[in-house]
C-alpha positions in Angstrom: -10.2 -155.4 -80.9 -7.0 -155.9 -79.6 -4.7 -154.2 -77.4 -2.8 -152.3 -80.2 -6.1 -151.1 -81.8 -7.1 -150.3 -78.6 -4.5 -148.2 -77.7 -4.7 -146.0 -81.4 -8.0 -145.4 -80.6 -7.4 -143.9 -77.2 -4.5 -142.0 -78.5 -6.8 -140.7 -81.6 -9.7 -139.6 -79.2 -6.9 -138.0 -77.2 -5.2 -136.3 -79.6 -9.1 -134.8 -81.1 -10.2 -133.7 -77.6 -6.9 -131.9 -77.0 -7.6 -130.7 -80.5 -10.6 -129.2 -79.9 -9.5 -127.8 -76.4 -7.0 -126.3 -78.4 -9.3 -124.6 -80.8 -12.2 -123.6 -78.5 -9.2 -122.1 -76.3 -7.9 -120.0 -79.5 -11.7 -119.0 -80.2 -12.5 -118.1 -76.7 -9.2 -116.1 -76.6 -10.0 -114.3 -79.6 -13.3 -113.5 -78.5 -12.2 -112.2 -75.4 -9.0 -110.1 -77.1 -11.7 -108.5 -79.7 -13.7 -107.8 -76.4 -11.0 -106.7 -74.7 -10.3 -104.3 -77.8 -13.8 -102.6 -77.0 -15.2 -100.6 -74.5 -17.4 -103.4 -71.8 -20.6 -103.1 -71.8 -21.9 -100.3 -69.2 -18.8 -98.0 -69.5 -19.5 -94.7 -70.0 -17.5 -91.6 -70.9 -18.6 -88.1 -69.7 -22.2 -89.6 -69.0 -22.1 -91.0 -72.9 -22.6 -94.8 -73.2 -19.4 -96.4 -74.7 -19.8 -100.0 -74.2 -19.0 -102.2 -77.2 -17.5 -99.5 -79.3 -13.5 -98.6 -79.7 -11.8 -95.4 -78.4 -12.4 -93.7 -82.1 -16.2 -94.6 -82.3 -16.1 -93.8 -78.3 -14.2 -90.3 -78.9 -16.7 -89.4 -81.5 -19.5 -89.9 -79.8 -18.6 -87.9 -76.9 -17.9 -85.2 -79.3 -21.0 -85.2 -80.8 -23.3 -85.0 -77.7 -20.9 -82.1 -76.4 -21.4 -80.3 -79.2 -24.9 -79.8 -79.2 -25.7 -76.1 -78.4 -26.8 -75.0 -75.1 -30.4 -73.9 -75.3 -30.4 -70.6 -72.9 -34.3 -69.3 -72.0 -34.7 -65.6 -71.2 -36.5 -62.8 -71.4 -39.3 -64.6 -73.7 -36.0 -65.8 -75.9 -34.7 -69.0 -76.9 -31.1 -68.8 -77.8 -28.7 -71.5 -78.9 -24.8 -71.3 -77.6 -22.7 -73.2 -79.4 -20.1 -74.7 -76.7 -17.5 -73.5 -78.7 -17.6 -70.0 -79.6 -17.4 -69.6 -75.4 -14.2 -71.5 -75.5 -15.5 -75.2 -74.2 -12.9 -77.8 -75.0 -13.1 -81.3 -74.4 -9.9 -83.1 -73.1 -10.6 -86.4 -75.3 -7.2 -87.7 -74.2 -7.3 -87.9 -70.5 -10.9 -89.4 -70.9 -9.9 -91.8 -73.4 -6.4 -92.6 -71.1 -8.9 -93.3 -68.1 -11.4 -95.5 -70.0 -8.3 -97.3 -71.8 -6.7 -97.9 -68.4 -10.1 -99.2 -66.9 -10.5 -101.5 -70.0 -6.9 -103.0 -70.1 -5.4 -102.4 -66.3 -6.7 -105.4 -64.9 -4.9 -109.0 -65.3 -5.4 -110.3 -68.9 -6.2 -114.0 -67.2 -8.1 -113.2 -64.8 -10.6 -111.0 -67.4 -10.2 -114.2 -69.5 -11.4 -116.4 -66.6 -14.1 -114.0 -65.9 -15.1 -114.3 -70.2 -15.2 -117.7 -70.1 -17.6 -117.8 -67.1 -19.5 -115.4 -69.3 -19.0 -112.6 -66.1 -19.1 -108.9 -67.6 -16.8 -107.1 -65.8 -17.7 -104.5 -63.8 -18.6 -100.9 -65.5 -16.8 -98.2 -65.2 -18.0 -94.4 -65.4 -15.1 -91.9 -66.6 -16.0 -88.6 -65.6 -16.0 -85.4 -67.9 -12.8 -83.7 -68.5 -13.2 -80.1 -70.1 -12.6 -76.9 -69.7 -14.4 -73.4 -71.4 -13.6 -69.9 -70.9 -15.2 -68.1 -68.1 -14.2 -64.7 -69.8 -15.2 -65.2 -72.8 -19.0 -66.5 -71.6 -19.4 -63.1 -69.5 -18.7 -61.4 -72.4 -21.1 -63.0 -74.6 -23.8 -62.3 -72.1 -22.9 -58.9 -71.7 -22.2 -57.7 -74.9 -24.8 -60.5 -76.5 -27.3 -61.0 -74.4 -27.9 -58.6 -71.5 -28.5 -55.6 -74.4 -31.1 -57.7 -76.6 -33.1 -58.8 -73.7 -33.0 -57.0 -70.7 -35.4 -54.3 -70.1 -34.6 -51.7 -68.2 -36.5 -49.4 -65.4 -39.0 -47.1 -66.8 -39.4 -43.9 -64.2 -42.5 -42.4 -63.6 -43.0 -39.0 -65.7 -45.1 -36.6 -64.3 -48.6 -35.8 -65.4 -50.7 -32.9 -65.1 -52.9 -32.7 -61.9 -49.3 -33.4 -59.6 -49.1 -36.8 -60.3 -46.6 -39.1 -61.6 -46.9 -41.8 -64.1 -46.2 -45.5 -62.2 -42.7 -46.1 -62.5 -42.1 -50.0 -64.4 -39.3 -52.2 -62.3 -36.7 -53.7 -64.8 -35.4 -56.9 -65.4 -31.7 -57.2 -65.6 -29.9 -60.4 -66.3 -28.1 -62.2 -63.3 -24.5 -62.4 -65.2 -22.9 -64.2 -62.4 -25.8 -66.9 -61.8 -26.0 -67.4 -65.7 -22.1 -68.8 -65.8 -23.0 -71.4 -62.8 -25.9 -72.5 -64.6 -24.6 -72.7 -67.9 -21.6 -74.1 -67.1 -23.8 -77.0 -65.4 -25.6 -77.6 -68.5 -22.4 -77.6 -71.0 -21.5 -80.4 -68.2 -24.2 -82.4 -68.9 -24.7 -84.9 -71.6 -28.5 -84.6 -71.3 -30.0 -81.4 -69.4 -28.7 -79.0 -72.0 -31.7 -76.2 -71.4 -31.0 -73.2 -68.9 -33.7 -70.8 -68.0 -31.8 -67.9 -66.8 -33.0 -65.7 -64.0 -32.7 -61.4 -63.5 -32.2 -58.9 -61.0 -34.9 -56.2 -60.3 -34.6 -52.7 -60.7 -36.0 -50.4 -59.7 -37.0 -47.4 -61.2 -34.9 -44.1 -60.4 -36.8 -41.6 -58.9 -37.5 -38.4 -61.5 -35.0 -35.8 -61.2 -35.3 -32.8 -59.4 -35.2 -30.9 -62.8 -38.7 -32.8 -63.9 -40.5 -32.3 -60.6 -39.7 -28.6 -61.3 -40.8 -28.5 -64.6 -43.9 -30.0 -63.0 -44.5 -27.4 -60.5 -43.6 -24.6 -63.0 -46.6 -26.2 -65.2 -49.2 -26.7 -62.0 -48.4 -22.8 -61.9 -49.0 -22.0 -65.4 -52.3 -24.4 -65.7 -53.8 -22.0 -62.8 -52.6 -19.2 -64.9 -51.6 -17.4 -61.8 -50.5 -13.9 -63.0 -48.7 -13.1 -59.4 -45.6 -13.4 -57.6 -45.1 -17.0 -56.5 -41.7 -18.1 -54.7 -41.1 -22.1 -54.0 -38.5 -23.8 -51.8 -38.2 -27.6 -51.4 -35.3 -29.3 -49.4 -35.0 -33.2 -49.9 -33.9 -34.0 -46.1 -32.1 -37.3 -47.7 -30.3 -35.9 -50.4 -29.6 -32.3 -49.4 -31.2 -31.3 -53.1 -32.9 -27.9 -53.4 -35.5 -26.4 -55.8 -35.6 -23.0 -55.7 -37.4 -20.3 -57.9 -39.9 -17.5 -58.3 -42.1 -16.0 -61.0 -43.6 -12.6 -61.9 -46.7 -13.2 -63.9 -44.8 -16.5 -65.3 -41.7 -14.4 -66.1 -38.5 -16.1 -64.1 -37.3 -14.3 -61.3 -33.9 -14.4 -59.4 -33.4 -15.9 -56.1 -30.3 -14.1 -54.9 -31.4 -12.8 -53.1 -34.8 -14.5 -52.5 -38.0 -12.3 -53.3 -39.0 -10.8 -49.8 -42.8 -11.8 -48.9 -45.1 -10.4 -45.7 -44.2 -13.7 -43.3 -48.2 -13.1 -41.9 -49.0 -15.8 -39.6 -45.8 -18.1 -40.4 -43.9 -15.6 -38.7 -45.4 -17.4 -35.6 -42.3 -20.0 -36.6 -39.5 -18.0 -35.7 -41.4 -16.5 -32.4 -41.9 -20.1 -31.2 -38.2 -20.6 -32.1 -36.8 -17.7 -30.1 -38.9 -18.2 -27.3 -37.8 -21.7 -26.9 -34.3 -20.8 -27.5 -34.4 -18.3 -24.9 -36.1 -20.6 -22.0 -35.5 -23.8 -22.8 -37.4 -26.6 -21.0 -38.6 -24.1 -18.2 -40.9 -23.1 -21.4 -42.4 -26.3 -21.8 -44.9 -25.7 -18.5 -48.3 -26.9 -19.6 -49.4 -23.3 -19.9 -47.0 -22.2 -21.9 -47.3 -25.2 -23.8 -51.0 -24.6 -24.7 -50.8 -20.9 -25.4 -47.9 -22.1 -27.7 -50.5 -23.9 -29.3 -53.4 -21.8 -29.8 -50.4 -19.2 -31.4 -50.3 -22.2 -33.9 -53.0 -24.4 -34.8 -55.5 -21.3 -33.9 -53.1 -19.1 -35.6 -54.1 -16.5 -32.5 -52.1 -13.1 -32.5 -52.4 -12.1 -28.6 -50.3 -15.7 -27.8 -47.9 -14.7 -30.2 -47.5 -10.6 -28.9 -47.7 -12.4 -25.2 -44.3 -14.8 -26.2 -42.3 -11.4 -28.3 -43.1 -9.5 -24.9 -41.7 -12.4 -22.6 -38.8 -12.1 -24.5 -38.4 -8.5 -23.9 -41.5 -6.2 -23.3 -40.3 -3.7 -25.2 -38.3 -4.9 -28.0 -39.8 -8.7 -28.5 -39.9 -8.3 -31.9 -36.6 -6.8 -31.9 -35.3 -9.9 -30.2 -36.9 -12.3 -32.6 -35.3 -10.6 -35.3 -31.5 -10.7 -33.5 -32.3 -14.3 -32.9 -33.1 -15.0 -36.8 -30.0 -13.1 -37.7 -27.9 -15.0 -35.1 -29.2 -18.2 -37.3 -28.0 -16.8 -40.9 -31.2 -15.2 -41.9 -30.8 -12.0 -42.8 -34.3 -11.3 -44.7 -36.6 -12.8 -41.8 -37.8 -10.0 -39.3 -40.2 -9.1 -36.8 -40.7 -4.8 -36.6 -43.6 -4.5 -34.1 -46.1 -6.4 -32.3 -49.8 -7.8 -33.8 -51.9 -6.1 -32.3 -53.3 -3.0 -33.9 -51.7 -0.2 -34.0 -48.8 -1.6 -32.6 -46.1 1.2 -33.7 -43.1 0.3 -35.6 -40.2 -0.4 -33.6 -37.3 -0.2 -36.8 -37.1 -0.1 -40.4 -35.3 -3.0 -41.7 -33.8 -2.9 -45.2 -32.9 -6.3 -46.4 -31.3 -8.0 -49.6 -34.4 -9.2 -50.3 -36.9 -6.2 -49.6 -34.1 -3.5 -51.7 -34.9 -5.6 -54.9 -36.1 -3.1 -57.4 -37.3 -5.8 -59.9 -40.0 -7.2 -57.9 -42.2 -5.9 -55.2 -44.7 -7.8 -53.0 -45.6 -5.2 -50.7 -44.2 -6.7 -48.2 -45.2 -5.8 -44.6 -43.0 -3.6 -43.1 -43.7 -5.4 -39.7 -42.6 -8.8 -40.4 -41.3 -10.4 -43.3 -39.7 -13.2 -44.9 -38.1 -15.2 -47.6 -39.4 -18.7 -48.8 -35.3 -19.9 -48.6 -35.1 -18.1 -45.0 -37.8 -20.1 -43.8 -37.0 -23.4 -45.3 -33.5 -23.3 -43.9 -35.3 -22.5 -40.3 -37.6 -25.6 -40.9 -34.2 -27.5 -41.8 -32.5 -26.6 -38.5 -35.6 -27.4 -36.7 -35.6 -30.6 -38.5 -32.3 -31.4 -37.6 -32.6 -30.6 -34.2 -35.1 -32.7 -33.7 -33.9 -35.5 -35.8 -30.4 -35.7 -33.9 -30.0 -33.0 -31.5 -27.6 -31.0 -34.0 -27.5 -28.5 -36.0 -27.7 -24.4 -35.8 -30.4 -24.4 -33.2 -28.0 -26.1 -30.9 -24.9 -24.1 -31.9 -26.5 -20.7 -31.6 -28.8 -22.0 -28.5 -26.2 -23.6 -26.7 -27.3 -23.6 -23.1 -31.4 -23.9 -23.5 -31.8 -25.6 -27.3 -31.8 -29.4 -27.0 -33.5 -32.1 -28.9 -36.1 -32.9 -26.9 -37.1 -29.2 -27.1 -37.1 -29.0 -30.9 -39.1 -32.5 -31.2 -41.8 -30.3 -28.9 -41.8 -27.5 -31.9 -42.5 -29.8 -34.3 -45.1 -31.4 -32.5 -47.2 -27.7 -31.9 -46.7 -27.3 -35.5 -48.2 -30.8 -35.9 -51.2 -29.5 -34.8 -51.6 -27.1 -37.3 -55.0 -29.1 -38.8 -56.1 -26.6 -41.2 -57.0 -29.1 -43.9 -56.5 -26.5 -46.6 -53.2 -25.1 -48.9 -50.8 -27.7 -48.5 -52.4 -30.4 -46.1 -55.2 -30.4 -48.8 -52.9 -32.1 -51.1 -51.2 -34.5 -48.9 -53.0 -38.5 -48.3 -54.8 -38.6 -45.4 -52.7 -39.7 -42.2 -49.6 -37.6 -43.6 -47.6 -36.0 -40.9 -46.9 -32.3 -41.6 -45.8 -29.6 -39.4 -46.4 -26.6 -40.7 -47.6 -23.0 -40.3 -50.0 -21.2 -43.0 -50.8 -17.6 -43.1 -52.6 -14.8 -45.0 -53.1 -11.2 -45.3 -56.0 -9.4 -46.0 -55.2 -5.9 -47.5 -57.8 -2.8 -46.8 -60.0 -3.9 -49.7 -61.1 -6.8 -47.0 -59.4 -9.3 -50.0 -56.4 -11.6 -49.6 -53.2 -10.5 -51.2 -51.3 -13.0 -49.7 -50.9 -16.5 -49.1 -47.8 -18.2 -47.5 -47.5 -21.7 -46.4 -44.2 -23.4 -44.7 -44.1 -27.4 -44.1 -41.6 -30.1 -42.8 -43.8 -33.1 -44.6 -43.2 -36.5 -43.2 -43.6 -39.6 -45.5 -42.9 -43.3 -46.9 -40.7 -42.4 -49.6 -38.5 -39.5 -47.9 -38.8 -36.2 -45.9 -38.7 -32.9 -47.3 -39.2 -29.1 -46.6 -41.6 -27.2 -48.6 -42.3 -23.7 -48.7 -44.5 -21.2 -50.9 -45.7 -18.0 -51.0 -47.8 -15.9 -53.3 -48.7 -12.2 -53.6 -50.9 -10.4 -56.1 -51.5 -6.7 -56.1 -55.0 -6.8 -56.5 -56.5 -10.5 -55.1 -55.9 -13.8 -54.9 -59.2 -15.9 -55.0 -59.2 -18.7 -51.9 -61.1 -21.1 -54.0 -60.2 -21.4 -57.2 -56.5 -20.2 -57.2 -54.9 -20.0 -53.5 -56.0 -23.3 -52.0 -56.0 -25.6 -55.0 -52.9 -24.3 -56.5 -51.1 -24.8 -52.8 -52.5 -28.0 -53.1 -51.5 -29.4 -55.8 -48.1 -28.3 -55.2 -47.8 -30.5 -52.5 -49.6 -33.6 -54.4 -46.9 -33.0 -57.0 -44.1 -32.9 -54.3 -45.2 -35.7 -52.3 -45.9 -38.1 -55.3 -42.1 -37.2 -56.3 -41.0 -38.9 -53.1 -43.9 -41.4 -53.2 -44.1 -42.6 -57.1 -46.0 -45.8 -57.7 -45.0 -48.5 -59.4 -46.2 -52.0 -61.0 
């Protein structure tokens, strides 16, 4: 082959190689351009894989995922929420713009060089850009979900025998927590199921009206056909139940019904003595005599304490001190010993009534409300050192004295009447009393107490009178016990 032919061949080969290179370059550029027009492998938009697809297809994929209903579980129900019902909106333009910037923002030729070496670009993750209406979601939860699936608390209901059915706590949707959980589910491409939580709602205590109905029902069930007066004070709320009946018929309690105070009069005697002598009355012999007056219900110590106030006018001093406390229907008109003279006749608003007659003793009388107020004053003084006692007896009465009086009343361990209706160990500061008439039968029974319980403290006072007889075993003791049990259970209703 001569030199001319060799040169022609070389040129032909060079041209062929150049053409091939140009063709390969064009093919590579075409492939790279096609790849550059689609999102790179591994790219996600809002957690949705869009690698290898164009923006329109990517937009459809993201929309499809985030249009899927959020499933909420609450109250045993499964509910589907359409995201767009609660104002959910995807900001697709912002996300596609960020994806396009990631796709095309790098150097064309640098990307082409990586393409030639078969090197995939680094995957990019475009975050979700979306919004929703918190107000619309809250309204949906409060108007649609909560009314259908919440379980309101069920209050205890009274039952015969002084008890209450258990209260049932309620379950109320925790709306604010639900908003947070649903917002997280709306923002997730995969975890779109939410178990909503609830707040426990304790059942409210039954109303005082319900307790009053229960108490009156108890009296009716025992077929008590005498006169009865009941006073109950909630020491937390100061709410009062106060009623009286005569043979089942309602009586006005304004003024209250007068009853023989009997041994419950020893509470006013104790208060009067400490109100006059203060801490000097705390010496051991005095306290022992006071305990005998209360826990043994002995009359001689009561007479000695009244005599200690004033030998001639002791009972009248008690009356004066009760009047100073605002108790105008409570008085002592003589000593307890047999044959004691009547020192004074006391007409009161209560014993001047003509619509009811309990044949109250002319020597000592009170009313359920008077005795309840007296115990309330004692309780307040013992708790914080304030109240009427300190106002009326500023030089002698203080918290220590009042606490001592409460402790003395706690020693009345009769085990019957109010105490019989309370759980073992319940703290009760009280004084009981009853009267035996000339025929030798009981016709008047009373009990006045401060009761301390886990569910709240209260004052409870009840007096009964029957013109013929109150049978202790079948009427007086069980009736008082059941009244006491009903009030205790009202303050301490069981719950499921």
